C-alpha positions as CSV (number, residue, x, y, z in Angstrom):
1,M,-9.7,6.1,-3.3
2,R,-8.5,4.0,-6.1
3,A,-7.1,0.5,-5.4
4,N,-3.5,-0.2,-6.3
5,K,-1.8,-3.4,-7.0
6,G,1.6,-2.6,-5.5
7,L,3.8,0.3,-4.5
8,T,6.8,1.9,-6.1
9,F,9.6,1.7,-3.6
10,G,12.7,3.8,-3.2
11,I,15.4,5.0,-0.8
12,Y,17.6,7.9,0.2
13,A,21.0,6.6,-0.9
14,A,23.4,9.2,0.4
15,S,24.5,9.4,4.0
16,Q,24.2,13.0,5.3
17,V,21.3,13.6,7.7
18,G,20.9,17.2,8.7
19,T,24.2,18.1,10.4
20,S,25.2,14.5,10.7
21,T,27.9,13.6,8.2
22,G,30.4,10.8,7.8
23,A,32.9,9.5,5.3
24,P,32.3,10.4,1.6
25,D,29.6,8.4,-0.2
26,D,30.9,5.5,-2.2
27,V,29.3,5.6,-5.7
28,A,30.2,2.0,-6.6
29,A,28.8,0.6,-3.3
30,I,25.6,2.6,-3.7
31,D,25.1,1.4,-7.2
32,T,25.6,-2.3,-6.2
33,L,23.3,-2.0,-3.2
34,V,20.5,-0.1,-4.9
35,A,20.6,-2.7,-7.8
36,A,20.2,-5.5,-5.2
37,L,17.2,-3.8,-3.6
38,Q,15.6,-2.8,-6.9
39,S,16.0,-6.2,-8.7
40,G,14.9,-4.7,-12.0
41,K,11.7,-3.1,-10.7
42,P,10.9,0.7,-10.8
43,F,12.7,2.4,-8.0
44,V,12.8,6.0,-6.7
45,V,16.0,7.6,-5.4
46,R,15.6,10.6,-3.1
47,E,18.0,13.6,-3.2
48,Y,18.0,17.1,-1.5
49,L,19.0,20.6,-2.6
50,H,19.0,23.4,-0.1
51,Y,18.3,27.1,-0.4
52,L,20.2,29.0,2.4
53,G,19.4,32.5,1.3
54,A,21.2,35.3,-0.5
55,E,23.9,35.6,2.2
56,P,24.0,32.2,3.9
57,E,25.8,31.7,7.2
58,P,29.2,30.2,6.7
59,E,28.4,27.5,9.3
60,R,25.4,26.3,7.2
61,V,27.3,26.4,4.0
62,A,29.9,24.1,5.6
63,V,27.2,21.5,6.3
64,V,25.2,21.8,3.0
65,D,26.8,23.7,0.1
66,P,24.1,24.7,-2.3
67,E,26.4,25.5,-5.2
68,R,28.0,22.1,-4.9
69,E,24.6,20.5,-4.9
70,L,23.7,22.3,-8.1
71,R,26.8,21.1,-9.8
72,G,26.0,17.4,-9.2
73,L,24.1,15.0,-7.0
74,T,25.5,11.9,-5.3
75,L,25.6,9.9,-8.5
76,P,26.2,11.0,-12.1
77,D,23.1,12.4,-13.8
78,E,22.6,9.4,-16.1
79,W,22.4,7.0,-13.2
80,Y,19.1,8.5,-12.0
81,V,17.3,7.6,-15.2
82,D,19.0,4.3,-15.9
83,Q,17.6,0.8,-15.1
84,R,14.1,2.1,-14.4
85,R,15.3,4.5,-11.6
86,Q,13.4,7.7,-10.9
87,L,14.8,10.8,-9.2
88,D,12.8,12.4,-6.4
89,L,14.3,15.8,-5.9
90,V,13.6,17.8,-2.8
91,L,14.1,21.6,-2.8
92,S,14.5,22.7,0.8
93,Y,13.9,26.3,1.9
94,L,16.3,27.2,4.8
95,P,17.2,30.9,4.8
96,T,17.7,32.7,8.1
97,T,15.7,35.7,6.8
98,A,12.6,35.7,4.5
99,D,13.6,35.6,0.8
100,I,10.9,34.5,-1.5
101,P,12.4,36.2,-4.7
102,G,15.7,34.4,-4.1
103,W,13.9,31.1,-3.4
104,L,11.9,31.4,-6.7
105,A,15.2,32.1,-8.6
106,F,16.7,29.0,-6.8
107,I,13.7,26.9,-8.0
108,D,14.4,28.1,-11.6
109,R,18.1,27.1,-11.3
110,A,17.2,23.7,-9.9
111,I,14.7,23.0,-12.7
112,H,17.1,24.2,-15.3
113,R,19.8,22.0,-13.9
114,Y,17.9,18.8,-13.1
115,G,14.4,19.1,-14.6
116,A,15.2,16.7,-17.5
117,I,16.2,13.9,-15.1
118,T,13.7,14.5,-12.3
119,R,10.5,12.5,-11.9
120,F,9.2,14.0,-8.7
121,L,9.9,17.5,-7.5
122,Q,9.2,18.4,-3.9
123,I,8.7,22.0,-3.0
124,T,9.8,22.5,0.7
125,L,10.6,19.9,3.3
126,E,8.1,19.5,6.1
127,P,6.9,23.1,6.2
128,N,4.6,22.2,9.1
129,F,7.4,21.0,11.3
130,P,9.2,23.9,13.2
131,I,12.6,22.5,14.3
132,P,16.1,23.5,13.3
133,W,17.3,22.3,9.8
134,I,13.7,21.7,8.7
135,D,11.8,24.1,6.6
136,G,9.0,24.7,9.1
137,S,11.5,26.7,11.1
138,S,12.3,29.1,8.3
139,P,10.7,32.6,8.0
140,A,8.0,33.0,5.4
141,V,7.9,29.2,4.8
142,L,4.2,29.2,3.9
143,D,4.8,31.7,1.1
144,A,7.8,29.6,0.0
145,L,5.5,26.6,-0.3
146,T,2.5,28.2,-1.9
147,H,4.3,30.6,-4.3
148,G,7.0,28.1,-4.9
149,M,4.5,25.4,-6.1
150,A,2.8,27.7,-8.6
151,H,6.2,29.1,-9.8
152,A,7.6,25.6,-10.2
153,R,4.6,24.5,-12.3
154,R,5.1,27.4,-14.6
155,A,8.8,26.8,-15.0
156,L,8.4,23.1,-15.7
157,N,5.7,23.9,-18.3
158,R,7.9,26.6,-19.9
159,L,10.8,24.1,-20.3
160,G,8.6,21.3,-21.5
161,H,9.2,19.1,-18.4
162,T,5.7,17.7,-18.3
163,H,6.9,14.4,-17.0
164,V,7.7,15.9,-13.6
165,E,5.2,15.6,-10.8
166,L,5.0,18.3,-8.1
167,G,4.4,17.8,-4.4
168,F,5.4,18.8,-0.9
169,S,5.9,16.8,2.3
170,V,4.7,17.1,5.9
171,A,5.4,15.5,9.2
172,E,2.3,14.0,10.8
173,P,0.4,13.6,13.1
174,P,0.2,17.0,14.7
175,E,0.5,15.6,18.3
176,W,4.2,15.2,17.6
177,L,4.5,18.8,16.7
178,G,2.5,20.5,19.3
179,G,-0.2,21.1,16.7
180,D,-0.2,22.2,13.1
181,T,-3.7,23.5,12.7
182,D,-2.5,27.0,11.6
183,F,-0.5,25.4,8.7
184,W,-3.5,23.6,7.3
185,Q,-5.9,26.5,7.9
186,H,-3.6,28.8,5.9
187,L,-3.7,26.4,3.0
188,S,-7.5,26.1,3.3
189,K,-7.9,29.8,2.5
190,I,-6.0,29.6,-0.8
191,P,-8.1,29.0,-3.8
192,A,-7.5,25.6,-5.3
193,A,-6.5,27.2,-8.6
194,D,-3.6,29.0,-6.9
195,F,-2.2,26.0,-5.0
196,A,-4.0,22.7,-4.7
197,D,-4.5,22.3,-8.5
198,H,-0.7,22.4,-8.9
199,V,-0.1,19.5,-6.4
200,D,0.3,16.1,-7.9
201,Y,1.1,14.3,-4.6
202,V,1.7,14.8,-0.9
203,G,4.6,13.2,0.9
204,L,4.5,12.0,4.5
205,A,7.6,11.9,6.7
206,L,7.0,9.1,9.2
207,Y,9.4,8.3,12.1
208,P,7.1,7.2,15.0
209,D,9.8,5.3,16.9
210,A,13.0,7.0,15.7
211,F,13.3,9.8,18.3
212,S,11.1,8.8,21.2
213,P,9.9,5.5,22.8
214,V,6.6,3.9,21.8
215,A,4.3,1.6,23.7
216,P,4.8,-2.2,23.6
217,A,2.9,-4.2,21.0
218,G,-0.7,-4.7,21.8
219,T,-1.0,-1.6,24.0
220,P,-2.3,1.9,23.2
221,G,0.4,4.0,21.4
222,N,2.2,1.1,19.9
223,L,4.1,1.3,16.6
224,I,1.4,-0.1,14.4
225,E,-1.2,2.2,15.9
226,L,0.9,5.3,15.5
227,T,1.7,4.5,11.9
228,E,-2.0,3.9,11.1
229,H,-3.0,7.1,12.9
230,A,-0.5,9.3,11.0
231,I,-1.7,8.0,7.6
232,R,-5.4,8.3,8.5
233,H,-5.1,11.7,10.1
234,L,-3.3,13.1,7.0
235,R,-5.8,11.5,4.6
236,E,-9.0,12.2,6.5
237,T,-8.4,15.4,8.3
238,S,-5.4,17.5,7.0
239,L,-5.6,17.0,3.3
240,P,-9.4,17.8,2.9
241,T,-8.7,21.0,4.8
242,A,-6.3,22.1,2.1
243,H,-8.5,21.0,-0.9
244,L,-6.3,18.0,-1.4
245,D,-8.8,15.2,-0.6
246,F,-7.7,12.8,-3.3
247,A,-4.0,13.6,-3.8
248,P,-1.9,10.5,-3.9
249,L,0.3,9.9,-0.9
250,H,4.0,9.2,-0.9
251,I,5.6,7.9,2.2
252,A,8.5,10.2,1.4
253,E,10.6,9.3,4.4
254,N,10.3,6.4,6.9
255,G,13.0,5.0,9.1
256,S,14.0,3.4,12.4
257,P,17.6,3.6,13.8
258,T,20.0,1.3,15.4
259,G,21.9,2.5,18.4
260,P,23.2,1.7,21.9
261,D,19.8,0.4,23.1
262,R,18.4,-0.5,19.6
263,S,19.9,-3.6,18.0
264,P,20.0,-4.2,14.3
265,R,17.3,-6.9,14.8
266,H,15.1,-4.3,16.6
267,Q,15.5,-2.0,13.6
268,A,14.4,-4.7,11.2
269,D,11.4,-5.6,13.4
270,S,10.3,-2.0,13.6
271,L,10.6,-1.4,9.9
272,E,8.7,-4.6,9.2
273,Q,5.8,-3.5,11.4
274,M,5.6,-0.1,9.8
275,L,6.1,-1.3,6.2
276,E,3.4,-4.0,6.5
277,T,1.0,-1.5,8.0
278,I,1.7,0.9,5.1
279,I,1.3,-1.8,2.5
280,D,-2.0,-2.8,4.0
281,A,-3.1,0.9,4.1
282,A,-2.0,1.6,0.5
283,P,-5.2,0.7,-1.4
284,V,-7.4,2.3,1.2
285,H,-5.6,5.7,1.4
286,N,-4.2,5.8,-2.1
287,I,-0.5,5.5,-1.1
288,T,1.5,5.0,-4.3
289,H,5.1,5.3,-3.3
290,Y,7.3,4.4,-0.3
291,E,10.9,5.7,0.3
292,L,13.1,4.4,3.0
293,F,15.4,6.7,4.9
294,G,18.0,5.5,4.3
295,L,20.6,3.3,2.7
296,R,23.7,4.0,4.9
297,D,24.5,5.3,8.4
298,A,26.1,8.7,8.6
299,D,28.3,7.4,11.4
300,S,27.8,4.0,12.9
301,A,29.9,4.8,16.0
302,A,27.8,7.9,16.9
303,P,24.9,7.1,19.3
304,E,22.4,9.7,18.0
305,P,19.5,8.3,16.0
306,T,20.2,10.5,13.0
307,N,23.6,8.9,12.6
308,Q,22.3,5.3,12.5
309,L,19.1,5.4,10.3
310,G,20.8,3.3,7.5
311,I,20.0,-0.2,6.6
312,T,23.7,-0.6,6.1
313,T,26.6,0.5,8.3
314,D,28.7,3.5,7.4
315,D,31.0,1.2,5.5
316,Y,28.1,-0.3,3.6
317,R,27.8,-3.7,5.5
318,P,24.1,-4.7,5.3
319,K,22.1,-4.9,8.5
320,P,19.2,-7.3,8.9
321,A,16.8,-4.6,7.7
322,F,18.5,-4.6,4.3
323,T,17.4,-8.1,3.6
324,L,13.9,-7.4,5.0
325,Y,13.5,-4.4,2.7
326,Q,14.8,-6.4,-0.2
327,T,12.2,-9.1,0.4
328,L,9.3,-6.7,0.8
329,I,10.2,-4.9,-2.4
330,D,10.3,-8.3,-4.2
331,E,6.8,-9.2,-2.8
332,H,5.0,-5.9,-3.1
333,S,6.6,-3.7,-5.8
334,L,4.9,-2.8,-9.0
335,P,6.3,-5.0,-11.7
C-alpha cells in the first residue's frame, strides 16, 4: 500500500435519508456551512440519483423522483466544481423487477447530464446489503453492478470524460449482513478485464454504532475495534477475492446519530473515535477519501437514527460534531 499524507474529506450535504425527509434544503445555508468545513481545501460533495425501473411504483416516486434528480441536484451545477469542490455522484439501482437495459440507459442519461461536473461516479449503492431502499435488495443487482461498471466506462470514454473515476460501495463487515460471501465469490469469477480493471476505487459504508449498540470502550466489540475490523476485512479478505487487492478505498459514508438516548456530545465522541481510527488506518490500507453522512438532520424531532445523522439540526444549527469535523479536516486534509 502506498503511504498518503492526508485525506480528501467530504460530506453528504442534502437532508433526505432513504424515506426520511424534512423541510426543503436551504442552498444558502449549505453553501455557508460547507465553506466553513472546507476552509479552502479540496472537498467532496456526495449526491444520489435513483433508477426505479421502467414503470416505477408511485409510492417510490413520491420519495425519490428520478426525473427531478436528472433535472438538477441540490445545488446549481457550477457549485460542484467551484472552490476546489468535487462531485461524488452515486447511481442507485432500485427497480422492483430486473431491468438491466433500462439501467444502462439510465447510466447513459446520468453521464450525459452530469459527466462534465462529476469527479467520482459510483455504480450501485451497497449491492452486498439486502435491505429495503438499498441496492442489494434489488433483483439482478449483481448484473447491474458488473454490466453497469463496464458500460459506464465506455460511455465516459466516448464522451471524453476521462477525469471521472469509477467505483462502487459496499457495507462491511459481513457479520452485520448475515454474510456476503456469495457477493464476493460472484465477483471472483468475472475476469478482471470485464470488471475489476474498470474499478478506480471501492467505497465503504461504515455505521458501526448508528443502528445497534456497541460494547463499552476497552472491551471486545467496542467502536474502535469494529471500525478497524471493517476496514481490515474489506482490504485483506473481500477485495482480493474480487481481484481488487490494491484499489484505493473511500470511506463513502460514515455517521453516528443523535437521538433520545444519544446526546450531541455522544455523537461527537463517536465520530471522533471513528475518524481518528480511519485517519490512522489510511496509509496502511490506502484510504484516500472520507465522506461524512451527513450535514443536516432530516428531522431533528423524529427519534429514528436515520432522521438525526446530521452534524447540524434540521434548521442548520451546528452540533458539537460540526466543530469536531471542522478541526479534523483542518489538521488532516490534503492541502
